[in-house]
Backbone bond lengths (Angstrom), bond angles and torsions (degrees), N, CA, C in turn:
res aa  C-N    CA-C-N  psi(-1)  N-CA   C-N-CA  omega(-1)  CA-C   N-CA-C  phi
1 M - - - 1.468 - - 1.522 110.23 -
2 A 1.324 117.00 147.39 1.458 120.48 -175.43 1.519 111.67 -59.95
3 D 1.325 118.26 -38.75 1.461 118.69 -175.15 1.520 111.66 -68.25
4 M 1.342 118.37 -24.82 1.446 120.30 175.80 1.529 109.92 -71.60
5 I 1.341 117.54 -35.44 1.461 121.28 176.83 1.518 110.19 -65.41
6 I 1.337 117.16 -41.55 1.461 121.58 -179.79 1.521 111.38 -53.59
7 E 1.311 117.72 -39.46 1.453 121.64 -174.79 1.523 112.13 -62.35
8 T 1.322 117.88 -33.08 1.458 120.07 -174.26 1.521 113.33 -101.67
9 R 1.323 118.58 -24.85 1.459 121.12 -172.53 1.522 113.77 -99.22
10 M 1.295 118.81 -23.87 1.465 120.62 -179.53 1.527 109.52 -82.20
11 P 1.334 118.20 134.70 1.467 120.78 179.89 1.529 112.31 -82.72
12 N 1.323 115.41 164.22 1.474 123.06 170.50 1.523 114.33 66.55
13 R 1.320 117.17 30.84 1.460 116.92 177.38 1.518 110.14 -73.02
14 M 1.334 114.99 128.34 1.462 121.49 -179.99 1.516 112.20 -93.65
15 H 1.332 115.42 -35.94 1.466 118.79 -169.02 1.519 110.02 -153.50
16 R 1.313 115.74 138.54 1.459 121.61 172.42 1.521 108.22 -116.67
17 G 1.339 116.55 111.17 1.448 120.98 177.79 1.512 110.41 -93.13
18 K 1.324 115.89 -170.93 1.460 119.75 179.15 1.520 110.75 -63.22
19 V 1.320 116.39 -37.95 1.461 121.15 -176.78 1.521 111.92 -123.25
20 R 1.337 117.81 -34.58 1.459 120.96 -174.08 1.525 113.06 -106.91
21 D 1.341 113.97 144.46 1.461 121.60 172.27 1.522 107.87 -113.16
22 T 1.327 116.31 138.59 1.456 121.46 -175.58 1.522 110.26 -120.99
23 Y 1.333 115.27 132.63 1.460 122.49 -177.27 1.530 110.08 -122.23
24 Q 1.333 115.33 144.54 1.464 121.09 178.47 1.521 109.37 -81.89
25 L 1.338 117.44 120.89 1.459 121.75 174.81 1.517 111.24 -94.77
26 T 1.330 115.48 -51.87 1.466 122.81 176.97 1.523 107.12 -141.65
27 D 1.303 116.91 -175.76 1.467 120.00 176.64 1.521 111.40 -60.94
28 D 1.330 116.81 -28.27 1.469 120.87 -173.10 1.528 114.55 -112.48
29 L 1.345 116.87 -9.12 1.458 119.87 -174.52 1.527 111.65 -125.16
30 L 1.325 114.95 147.73 1.457 122.41 178.12 1.522 109.35 -126.02
31 L 1.333 116.13 156.44 1.452 122.16 168.37 1.519 106.45 -107.32
32 M 1.336 116.96 118.52 1.463 121.87 -179.42 1.523 108.52 -107.02
33 V 1.315 116.38 117.27 1.464 122.69 -176.55 1.518 109.32 -105.76
34 A 1.321 116.04 121.70 1.463 121.89 173.73 1.527 107.32 -88.30
35 T 1.320 117.32 105.65 1.459 120.99 -177.61 1.528 110.59 -78.98
36 D 1.313 115.42 176.45 1.464 120.77 175.83 1.524 112.23 -85.49
37 R 1.334 117.60 3.51 1.456 119.56 175.97 1.527 110.19 -62.78
38 I 1.325 115.86 151.61 1.456 120.40 176.67 1.523 108.52 -133.38
39 S 1.334 115.83 140.31 1.455 120.92 176.42 1.524 108.94 -118.20
40 A 1.303 115.38 153.94 1.465 122.20 174.93 1.511 107.92 -146.07
41 F 1.315 116.34 136.62 1.460 121.74 -176.86 1.527 110.38 53.87
42 D 1.348 115.78 36.14 1.461 123.94 176.42 1.522 113.42 68.48
43 V 1.329 117.72 21.07 1.463 122.17 177.42 1.528 108.49 -123.43
44 V 1.337 117.19 131.41 1.461 120.93 177.41 1.529 108.82 -75.79
45 L 1.333 116.40 131.01 1.456 121.66 -177.59 1.526 110.62 -83.26
46 P 1.340 117.38 157.85 1.462 120.12 -175.04 1.522 114.38 -65.32
47 N 1.329 118.06 -32.40 1.462 119.67 -179.31 1.520 110.43 -122.55
48 G 1.330 115.41 156.82 1.453 120.34 -173.65 1.520 112.95 -103.23
49 I 1.342 114.67 -171.15 1.465 122.80 -176.02 1.531 108.85 -121.44
50 P 1.340 118.97 118.71 1.470 120.96 -179.30 1.529 112.14 -56.58
51 D 1.318 116.68 137.07 1.469 125.07 177.19 1.532 113.19 70.89
52 K 1.312 117.32 0.38 1.457 119.11 -178.25 1.530 111.16 -63.58
53 G 1.321 117.51 -44.15 1.459 119.84 -179.57 1.515 112.43 -60.53
54 A 1.326 116.35 -43.06 1.466 119.68 178.42 1.516 111.22 -64.17
55 A 1.334 116.90 -40.59 1.463 120.06 179.32 1.524 111.20 -63.38
56 L 1.331 117.53 -45.31 1.464 120.48 179.87 1.524 111.04 -63.72
57 N 1.319 115.67 -42.63 1.460 120.22 -176.94 1.520 111.18 -62.97
58 R 1.312 116.57 -49.14 1.462 120.14 -176.91 1.531 112.24 -73.03
59 M 1.316 116.88 -33.79 1.457 118.53 178.78 1.522 111.17 -69.01
60 S 1.340 116.90 -40.23 1.465 119.54 176.16 1.522 110.68 -60.27
61 S 1.323 116.09 -44.14 1.463 120.01 178.93 1.527 110.84 -59.78
62 F 1.325 116.33 -42.80 1.456 121.22 178.49 1.525 111.23 -58.50
63 W 1.329 117.05 -48.88 1.467 120.67 -177.90 1.529 112.16 -70.47
64 F 1.321 117.56 -34.89 1.466 118.60 176.16 1.529 109.82 -57.99
65 G 1.322 115.89 -42.37 1.458 119.24 178.81 1.515 113.00 -67.82
66 L 1.320 117.17 -32.08 1.462 121.35 -176.28 1.527 112.87 -81.56
67 T 1.329 117.15 -15.00 1.472 120.05 -176.40 1.528 113.48 -119.92
68 D 1.330 117.71 6.96 1.467 117.68 -175.83 1.527 113.22 -71.22
69 H 1.334 116.84 -8.97 1.465 118.75 173.06 1.529 110.99 -79.70
70 I 1.339 116.73 -15.77 1.468 120.81 177.30 1.520 110.74 -91.19
71 V 1.332 116.36 -44.23 1.462 121.42 -178.31 1.524 107.78 -154.60
72 P 1.333 118.27 138.45 1.467 119.56 176.81 1.528 110.61 -68.86
73 N 1.317 116.65 163.78 1.457 121.47 -178.07 1.521 110.95 -138.97
74 H 1.323 115.32 178.90 1.470 119.97 -172.33 1.524 114.28 -90.41
75 L 1.335 119.20 -2.84 1.459 121.00 -174.04 1.533 111.83 -68.43
76 V 1.337 114.93 130.31 1.458 122.05 172.44 1.523 109.75 -104.40
77 A 1.343 116.64 -50.14 1.465 120.69 -178.91 1.517 109.73 -166.27
78 L 1.338 116.26 149.02 1.460 119.60 165.49 1.517 107.96 -66.52
79 A 1.316 116.80 137.96 1.463 120.04 -172.91 1.520 113.21 -65.25
80 D 1.342 117.82 -23.59 1.462 119.76 177.50 1.520 112.06 -104.96
81 G 1.321 116.97 14.66 1.453 121.18 179.47 1.515 112.33 -95.31
82 P 1.325 117.40 168.46 1.477 120.85 -176.79 1.518 113.42 -62.35
83 D 1.339 117.63 -30.44 1.459 119.76 -178.28 1.523 112.93 -70.85
84 A 1.339 117.08 -13.39 1.462 120.35 179.52 1.522 112.82 -83.50
85 A 1.336 117.18 -7.99 1.465 120.35 -175.95 1.523 111.86 -59.37
86 A 1.308 116.98 -31.49 1.468 120.74 -178.28 1.524 112.27 -65.28
87 Y 1.324 117.20 -16.83 1.467 120.51 -176.62 1.526 111.69 -109.32
88 A 1.325 117.74 12.35 1.466 121.99 -172.77 1.524 112.77 -61.05
89 G 1.313 118.15 -28.63 1.457 120.63 -178.52 1.513 114.45 -82.26
90 N 1.310 117.36 -0.88 1.461 120.60 179.68 1.533 110.18 -61.95
91 P 1.347 118.15 140.97 1.473 120.18 -178.05 1.521 114.92 -57.04
92 V 1.319 117.54 -32.19 1.460 119.63 178.43 1.526 110.27 -73.38
93 L 1.332 116.57 -48.55 1.464 120.64 -176.13 1.522 112.41 -70.85
94 S 1.334 117.66 -22.54 1.466 120.52 179.40 1.527 112.17 -96.59
95 H 1.321 117.45 1.86 1.456 121.11 178.41 1.533 109.35 -68.54
96 P 1.333 118.99 139.18 1.472 120.42 -177.85 1.527 114.05 -53.95
97 A 1.325 117.00 -36.08 1.471 119.74 -178.19 1.524 112.08 -64.98
98 Y 1.334 116.51 -26.33 1.467 119.77 -179.16 1.523 110.54 -61.15
99 A 1.335 116.55 -45.59 1.464 120.35 179.36 1.519 111.53 -78.87
100 E 1.325 117.25 -41.56 1.461 120.73 -175.43 1.525 111.94 -63.83
101 D 1.312 117.66 -35.02 1.461 121.31 -177.63 1.531 113.10 -95.80
102 S 1.353 116.38 8.74 1.472 121.25 177.95 1.520 111.95 52.51
103 V 1.321 115.91 44.47 1.461 120.57 -177.80 1.521 111.58 -67.66
104 G 1.323 116.67 -31.19 1.451 120.37 -171.14 1.517 114.72 -54.40
105 R 1.323 118.24 -42.27 1.470 120.08 -176.45 1.526 112.16 -71.35
106 Q 1.326 117.03 -12.13 1.459 121.03 -179.67 1.530 112.83 -107.66
107 A 1.334 117.37 8.62 1.463 118.99 -169.70 1.517 112.34 -131.43
108 M 1.330 114.20 155.49 1.454 121.16 171.71 1.514 110.08 -135.67
109 I 1.320 115.12 148.10 1.463 122.00 173.74 1.524 107.44 -87.99
110 V 1.333 115.85 127.81 1.464 119.99 -174.68 1.518 111.05 -132.56
111 K 1.309 114.84 158.74 1.461 120.89 174.42 1.530 109.48 -76.42
112 K 1.304 115.41 141.88 1.458 120.93 178.75 1.521 109.41 -80.51
113 A 1.325 116.75 122.40 1.464 121.85 -178.13 1.523 110.07 -123.72
114 E 1.307 116.19 165.29 1.463 122.55 174.87 1.532 107.69 -88.67
115 R 1.312 115.79 106.02 1.461 121.13 -172.71 1.531 112.38 -69.51
116 I 1.327 115.50 140.40 1.461 122.04 170.59 1.520 107.43 -93.21
117 D 1.305 117.71 124.16 1.467 121.30 -172.46 1.529 111.93 -82.98
118 I 1.322 114.52 59.66 1.466 122.22 177.42 1.525 108.34 -137.03
119 E 1.327 116.46 133.34 1.463 121.10 169.92 1.530 107.32 -87.55
120 C 1.315 116.27 113.16 1.465 120.92 -177.17 1.531 109.00 -89.73
121 I 1.318 115.84 95.62 1.467 122.06 -175.07 1.525 109.75 -97.31
122 V 1.320 115.01 132.23 1.461 121.61 174.51 1.523 108.17 -119.00
123 R 1.328 115.91 128.56 1.458 121.87 -178.70 1.526 109.25 -116.23
124 G 1.328 115.97 121.82 1.448 120.40 175.96 1.518 112.79 -98.66
125 Y 1.338 115.66 -18.84 1.459 122.66 -176.53 1.524 108.47 -138.58
126 I 1.321 116.60 152.24 1.462 119.11 -178.37 1.529 109.62 -89.26
127 T 1.326 115.07 116.95 1.454 121.70 -176.61 1.522 108.19 -163.06
128 G 1.319 116.69 174.21 1.456 121.23 175.35 1.512 113.44 59.70
129 S 1.336 115.46 -137.93 1.465 120.26 -178.33 1.525 111.73 -65.13
130 A 1.329 117.27 -29.43 1.468 120.11 178.04 1.532 110.23 -65.43
131 W 1.328 116.73 -40.05 1.456 120.77 178.15 1.532 110.61 -66.35
132 G 1.337 116.23 -39.67 1.454 119.73 177.67 1.518 112.55 -62.85
133 E 1.343 116.18 -43.88 1.467 120.16 178.46 1.527 110.91 -64.98
134 Y 1.324 116.50 -41.26 1.468 120.25 -179.47 1.527 111.56 -62.14
135 R 1.323 116.92 -41.24 1.470 120.00 179.35 1.531 111.40 -64.97
136 R 1.334 115.62 -34.69 1.464 118.86 -178.67 1.519 112.85 -79.31
137 Q 1.359 116.51 -40.17 1.458 119.97 -166.60 1.520 114.86 -129.61
138 G 1.336 117.50 -9.84 1.452 119.57 -176.21 1.509 113.97 75.95
139 T 1.350 116.22 18.15 1.465 121.55 -178.13 1.524 109.79 -127.89
140 V 1.322 115.54 164.17 1.459 122.87 169.09 1.514 106.82 -131.38
141 S 1.327 116.32 122.00 1.464 121.85 -175.14 1.538 110.72 53.28
142 G 1.321 115.39 36.86 1.455 121.39 176.75 1.509 115.22 82.52
143 K 1.336 117.87 -1.14 1.463 120.88 -176.71 1.530 109.79 -103.84
144 P 1.341 117.55 133.41 1.473 120.65 -178.58 1.523 111.35 -60.44
145 M 1.328 115.74 140.02 1.457 122.99 179.72 1.533 109.57 -119.34
146 P 1.330 117.33 159.21 1.472 119.95 176.75 1.528 111.17 -59.46
147 T 1.297 116.42 149.96 1.465 120.52 175.99 1.528 110.07 -75.53
148 G 1.318 115.63 158.46 1.456 120.84 173.20 1.508 116.22 85.32
149 L 1.337 118.74 6.72 1.454 119.62 177.30 1.528 109.97 -69.29
150 V 1.311 116.75 146.85 1.458 121.63 174.11 1.526 108.20 -117.99
151 E 1.319 116.21 160.66 1.456 120.64 -177.28 1.525 110.70 -56.63
152 G 1.329 115.52 129.88 1.453 120.71 179.01 1.510 114.93 91.66
153 D 1.327 118.64 -3.66 1.467 120.88 176.83 1.528 110.63 -61.14
154 M 1.320 115.40 145.18 1.461 121.24 175.42 1.523 108.96 -83.98
155 F 1.332 116.26 133.51 1.452 120.06 174.94 1.530 109.79 -70.44
156 P 1.339 117.85 151.18 1.474 119.34 176.74 1.516 112.43 -55.16
157 E 1.313 116.60 -34.63 1.469 121.87 173.18 1.523 107.60 -149.16
158 P 1.339 118.09 154.58 1.455 119.84 -176.77 1.534 112.23 -59.33
159 L 1.331 115.51 145.54 1.461 122.00 177.74 1.524 109.82 -102.79
160 F 1.314 116.31 137.35 1.462 121.90 173.35 1.521 107.15 -98.00
161 T 1.346 116.32 112.98 1.468 120.90 -174.55 1.528 109.33 -127.64
162 P 1.321 118.52 77.39 1.468 121.38 -174.73 1.528 112.40 -68.60
163 T 1.330 114.60 155.11 1.456 121.09 174.72 1.523 109.38 -133.25
164 T 1.318 114.98 166.42 1.457 119.84 171.02 1.523 108.77 -66.62
165 K 1.327 116.28 161.41 1.462 121.15 175.86 1.523 107.52 -110.90
166 A 1.317 116.31 97.25 1.457 121.68 -176.64 1.526 110.19 -89.47
167 E 1.346 117.00 128.80 1.464 120.65 174.81 1.530 110.09 -70.52
168 E 1.326 116.70 -32.32 1.455 122.12 175.99 1.518 108.00 -136.72
169 G 1.340 116.23 149.48 1.455 119.26 179.67 1.516 111.27 81.37
170 H 1.321 115.56 -165.04 1.459 121.38 -171.98 1.529 112.08 -95.54
171 D 1.342 115.81 141.37 1.460 120.65 172.01 1.526 108.75 -67.99
172 E 1.322 116.01 151.40 1.466 121.40 -179.27 1.521 110.23 -120.66
173 N 1.342 116.34 142.86 1.460 120.46 177.24 1.527 110.60 -58.66
174 M 1.338 114.81 145.22 1.456 120.99 176.88 1.529 108.96 -116.12
175 T 1.318 116.17 139.33 1.457 120.10 173.27 1.518 109.43 -79.52
176 D 1.330 115.60 165.04 1.469 119.65 176.32 1.525 110.13 -58.25
177 E 1.319 116.09 -38.27 1.471 120.85 -178.31 1.525 111.04 -65.67
178 Q 1.326 117.03 -38.19 1.467 120.30 179.50 1.528 111.18 -66.74
179 V 1.329 117.02 -38.12 1.462 120.22 177.76 1.527 109.86 -65.25
180 V 1.328 116.55 -44.05 1.471 120.73 179.10 1.527 110.00 -62.51
181 D 1.309 117.07 -41.70 1.469 120.03 179.27 1.524 111.33 -62.05
182 M 1.342 117.41 -33.08 1.459 120.84 -177.54 1.521 112.65 -78.91
183 V 1.340 117.12 -43.17 1.468 119.61 -170.49 1.527 114.04 -121.99
184 G 1.331 118.18 -7.07 1.461 120.65 -176.81 1.524 111.46 93.52
185 A 1.315 115.87 157.22 1.466 121.26 -173.23 1.531 112.04 -64.54
186 E 1.328 117.26 -42.41 1.468 119.87 -176.52 1.522 111.46 -65.26
187 T 1.334 117.21 -47.76 1.462 120.11 179.90 1.520 111.30 -66.67
188 A 1.328 116.86 -37.51 1.469 120.10 177.83 1.520 110.99 -58.82
189 Q 1.322 117.17 -43.54 1.463 120.81 179.31 1.520 111.19 -66.88
190 R 1.321 116.39 -39.78 1.466 119.98 179.55 1.524 111.23 -65.92
191 L 1.328 117.20 -39.31 1.460 120.00 177.36 1.530 110.92 -59.54
192 A 1.326 115.20 -45.04 1.467 119.49 179.75 1.522 111.26 -65.35
193 D 1.322 116.87 -47.28 1.470 120.64 -176.30 1.526 112.02 -65.06
194 I 1.337 116.54 -45.48 1.464 119.88 -177.96 1.529 110.50 -68.80
195 S 1.328 116.80 -41.50 1.467 119.94 179.21 1.521 110.76 -58.27
196 K 1.327 116.61 -45.33 1.464 119.72 -179.28 1.527 111.59 -68.94
197 A 1.325 117.31 -35.35 1.462 120.22 178.34 1.535 111.20 -65.43
198 V 1.334 116.75 -42.92 1.463 120.86 177.54 1.527 109.86 -63.57
199 Y 1.329 116.62 -44.31 1.464 120.71 179.66 1.528 110.98 -59.48
200 L 1.318 117.63 -48.98 1.466 120.73 -176.88 1.531 111.51 -62.54
201 H 1.322 116.58 -40.90 1.464 120.37 178.85 1.526 110.08 -63.36
202 A 1.339 116.22 -45.68 1.459 120.57 -179.96 1.528 111.45 -68.38
203 H 1.326 117.18 -36.58 1.460 121.20 179.70 1.522 110.84 -60.26
204 D 1.321 116.48 -46.54 1.464 120.10 -179.02 1.523 111.36 -66.46
205 Y 1.339 116.13 -39.94 1.463 120.21 178.53 1.526 110.25 -63.19
206 A 1.335 116.98 -48.09 1.457 121.33 -176.60 1.527 111.72 -65.09
207 K 1.327 116.26 -38.27 1.464 119.78 -178.09 1.522 111.15 -61.03
208 D 1.314 117.03 -36.13 1.459 120.79 178.05 1.528 112.35 -68.08
209 R 1.337 116.05 -13.01 1.465 121.05 -178.36 1.528 112.21 -115.36
210 G 1.319 115.63 19.92 1.455 119.92 171.65 1.508 116.16 86.68
211 I 1.328 117.01 14.30 1.458 120.73 -179.30 1.522 110.10 -126.36
212 V 1.324 116.36 132.64 1.465 122.22 172.43 1.522 107.72 -94.92
213 L 1.316 116.82 118.93 1.466 122.04 176.84 1.526 107.76 -85.41
214 A 1.326 116.22 98.49 1.463 120.89 -173.69 1.520 112.40 -74.18
215 D 1.320 116.19 -44.06 1.470 120.41 178.13 1.513 108.59 -161.40
216 T 1.309 116.21 168.64 1.461 120.48 179.76 1.515 109.47 -160.98
217 K 1.320 115.98 162.48 1.458 120.04 174.07 1.524 109.30 -128.37
218 M 1.320 115.47 145.95 1.457 122.68 -178.03 1.514 109.71 -131.11
219 E 1.337 114.31 160.79 1.454 120.28 173.88 1.521 108.80 -127.60
220 F 1.311 115.22 148.29 1.453 121.66 -178.43 1.529 110.20 -129.44
221 G 1.315 114.80 160.74 1.449 121.48 174.24 1.515 109.60 -151.18
222 F 1.320 115.19 174.73 1.466 121.11 176.37 1.515 109.62 -109.38
223 L 1.323 115.86 135.40 1.452 122.54 174.15 1.520 107.60 -131.38
224 N 1.321 115.57 114.13 1.466 120.65 -176.64 1.527 111.74 52.94
225 G 1.328 115.36 40.09 1.459 121.04 177.97 1.516 115.22 81.10
226 E 1.339 117.60 -0.74 1.461 121.87 -178.18 1.519 110.15 -102.27
227 L 1.321 117.06 136.63 1.454 122.25 177.64 1.524 109.24 -78.64
228 I 1.354 116.65 125.72 1.461 120.39 -178.79 1.527 109.89 -134.89
229 L 1.340 115.84 157.35 1.457 122.09 172.26 1.521 109.66 -78.42
230 I 1.337 116.47 139.78 1.450 120.48 178.38 1.535 109.46 -134.16
231 D 1.330 115.59 -178.52 1.457 124.51 175.66 1.532 109.80 65.77
232 E 1.332 118.42 -128.23 1.456 121.92 179.51 1.529 109.22 -106.30
233 L 1.337 115.00 171.10 1.463 118.44 -180.00 1.519 110.33 -149.50
234 L 1.339 115.70 121.67 1.466 123.22 169.01 1.528 112.68 54.84
235 T 1.335 114.66 49.69 1.460 121.20 177.20 1.530 109.77 -104.33
236 P 1.340 117.94 169.19 1.466 119.85 175.14 1.522 113.22 -66.06
237 D 1.336 117.25 -13.80 1.467 120.69 174.82 1.520 111.90 -81.80
238 S 1.322 116.39 -35.65 1.463 120.71 -173.47 1.521 112.50 -102.98
239 S 1.328 117.63 1.57 1.466 121.89 -172.84 1.522 110.17 -141.90
240 R 1.318 115.08 163.27 1.465 120.64 167.74 1.523 108.21 -106.40
241 F 1.321 115.75 118.08 1.452 123.15 177.85 1.523 108.33 -107.27
242 W 1.315 117.69 113.42 1.464 121.63 179.18 1.521 110.59 -101.93
243 D 1.306 115.32 150.01 1.462 122.03 174.29 1.529 108.09 -71.91
244 A 1.334 116.88 113.87 1.466 120.48 -175.81 1.523 111.93 -61.14
245 E 1.313 117.32 -34.75 1.465 120.37 -177.83 1.532 111.01 -67.19
246 G 1.330 116.93 -34.66 1.457 120.46 -178.53 1.515 114.25 -94.39
247 Y 1.345 117.21 0.25 1.466 119.73 -176.61 1.528 111.35 -68.15
248 A 1.340 114.89 130.78 1.459 121.49 174.64 1.514 108.03 -159.67
249 P 1.348 118.48 120.88 1.465 120.35 -179.60 1.521 111.89 -58.88
250 G 1.335 114.77 151.09 1.447 120.60 177.33 1.513 114.20 104.06
251 K 1.339 117.02 7.31 1.463 120.49 -179.51 1.521 109.27 -158.20
252 S 1.328 114.63 170.43 1.459 119.56 171.19 1.525 108.83 -69.20
253 Q 1.334 117.15 136.71 1.466 121.22 -172.52 1.531 111.86 -94.18
254 P 1.339 118.20 144.39 1.465 120.05 171.89 1.529 109.47 -65.22
255 S 1.331 116.29 134.87 1.467 118.68 -169.58 1.517 112.55 -134.74
256 Y 1.342 114.32 165.72 1.460 123.38 176.81 1.529 110.05 -117.07
257 D 1.297 117.89 36.69 1.458 120.56 -176.10 1.510 109.48 -136.99
258 K 1.342 116.78 -165.55 1.463 119.10 -175.09 1.529 113.21 -82.50
259 Q 1.334 117.80 12.51 1.454 119.61 173.08 1.530 110.46 -59.94
260 F 1.313 116.27 -30.23 1.466 121.52 176.67 1.530 110.06 -57.52
261 V 1.341 115.95 -41.69 1.465 121.17 178.13 1.526 110.65 -70.57
262 R 1.336 116.18 -43.72 1.466 119.14 179.03 1.527 110.76 -58.21
263 D 1.332 116.65 -43.56 1.457 120.42 -178.42 1.527 111.33 -62.63
264 W 1.340 116.28 -41.22 1.463 119.36 179.26 1.527 110.44 -65.10
265 L 1.325 116.88 -43.61 1.460 120.54 -179.88 1.530 111.36 -62.76
266 T 1.328 115.84 -41.67 1.466 119.96 178.63 1.522 111.05 -62.38
267 A 1.323 116.17 -39.43 1.466 120.43 -179.55 1.524 112.16 -66.09
268 Q 1.350 117.12 -21.71 1.458 120.08 178.55 1.526 112.50 -81.10
269 G 1.347 116.04 -7.19 1.455 119.34 -178.20 1.517 113.60 78.60
270 W 1.339 116.43 18.14 1.473 120.41 179.87 1.523 109.73 -65.34
271 N 1.355 116.73 141.22 1.469 121.67 -176.20 1.523 113.75 -86.86
272 Q 1.347 117.38 8.17 1.464 123.65 177.00 1.530 112.77 67.27
273 E 1.314 116.74 23.61 1.458 122.40 174.40 1.525 108.65 -121.36
274 P 1.356 117.53 148.32 1.466 119.04 178.93 1.531 111.00 -61.06
275 P 1.338 116.99 149.20 1.464 127.41 -2.81 1.526 111.69 -83.47
276 A 1.329 115.04 148.99 1.464 120.08 177.60 1.530 109.63 -85.27
277 P 1.317 117.80 153.14 1.465 119.77 176.17 1.525 111.58 -70.90
278 E 1.313 116.04 153.37 1.461 121.27 177.88 1.518 109.86 -75.98
279 L 1.324 115.96 139.35 1.460 120.62 179.89 1.525 110.36 -77.75
280 P 1.344 118.16 135.13 1.470 119.84 174.71 1.522 111.09 -70.40
281 D 1.335 115.59 161.60 1.468 120.87 -173.97 1.521 112.36 -58.69
282 D 1.336 118.38 -39.08 1.460 119.15 -176.83 1.525 111.47 -67.83
283 I 1.332 117.81 -33.77 1.467 121.13 177.13 1.525 109.79 -70.21
284 V 1.326 116.87 -40.20 1.468 121.20 178.06 1.519 110.37 -61.17
285 Q 1.321 117.38 -48.63 1.459 120.86 -176.41 1.524 112.00 -68.16
286 R 1.327 117.49 -38.22 1.463 120.25 178.46 1.527 110.63 -66.74
287 T 1.317 116.81 -39.75 1.465 120.30 178.68 1.521 110.69 -65.33
288 A 1.326 116.86 -42.15 1.465 120.55 177.44 1.520 110.87 -59.36
289 E 1.328 117.37 -40.88 1.455 121.37 179.98 1.530 111.39 -66.39
290 L 1.327 117.13 -38.01 1.468 120.41 178.18 1.523 110.99 -63.64
291 Y 1.338 117.48 -40.47 1.468 121.00 177.72 1.525 110.62 -63.41
292 R 1.326 115.87 -43.05 1.470 119.22 178.81 1.528 111.25 -63.84
293 Q 1.325 116.62 -41.15 1.469 120.32 179.61 1.518 111.26 -64.01
294 A 1.329 116.91 -43.83 1.468 120.36 178.89 1.518 110.48 -60.45
295 Y 1.325 116.02 -43.06 1.464 119.94 179.99 1.525 111.13 -61.29
296 K 1.310 116.50 -44.97 1.469 119.80 -178.48 1.524 111.66 -67.16
297 L 1.330 117.08 -42.89 1.473 119.61 -179.30 1.518 111.37 -61.51
298 L 1.325 116.38 -41.88 1.465 119.48 -173.80 1.517 113.31 -82.11
299 T 1.333 117.24 -36.07 1.464 119.28 -174.60 1.527 112.82 -102.97
300 G 1.333 117.49 -20.31 1.453 120.57 -175.60 1.512 113.60 83.07
301 D 1.355 117.66 -2.01 1.455 122.69 -179.46 1.526 110.84 -107.53
302 T 1.307 116.55 166.07 1.462 121.97 173.57 1.522 108.53 -115.00
303 L 1.327 115.92 151.63 1.475 119.73 178.98 1.526 110.05 -73.78
């Protein structure tokens, strides 16, 4: 797979995440590559999804542009876009592997920021791990919820449910006190407020295009003392995108995200610990199609 070649042939790699690889361009700029790798339950799967990296890269760029009036972000340019021409002589971008492995369509040039090690999760609907916790304890992220909720119900207002950002293993829920201890009261409040503002803006936009944005996670960092959005934004990897036409509380919702993969893995009886089972070809191809459909519905473009 191309993304496996990228890992060994591209120079100056700083970091290999579950899905993204990051390369040093200059002291102030990074190249962030969204690979075709896919993770589920915080475990990277053995095989990837065709066109997934390109879909994540372009969708993040789209949302960064649509939300920069709420909060600034780290995007400088899509690596294969006209604004990247000024950086063409960079040793990473001029390396033969960059062109040979078609890295450009999966990458963006970004500003280097000081990352805050918190996953800022916003939930508009009860589903996933929140639904599981609610059924067991009547809480979401440790906070009491109204009785009588059914799977897929919309919360009266979005919930901010941050977690740790684990490089390996599973992320863990964070209390409000833990967030304050990590970043201070003022930044903790800003993270919650900005995350919910971005979610609400994106939710309304997506709903008009046939998608219910059930939940999403964001990452933030500091650049010259300013809080900015970093990493990815509102992709099928970091969000749950439901088909608005098929949405109905009380059941699992038809989706345009990697829930399709999660459901298949769960049906195999996998214990959510490495190693993960390999995805069959039909699951890979169906997942790739869902990513392409989500991209087209939200942006109006095709990959």
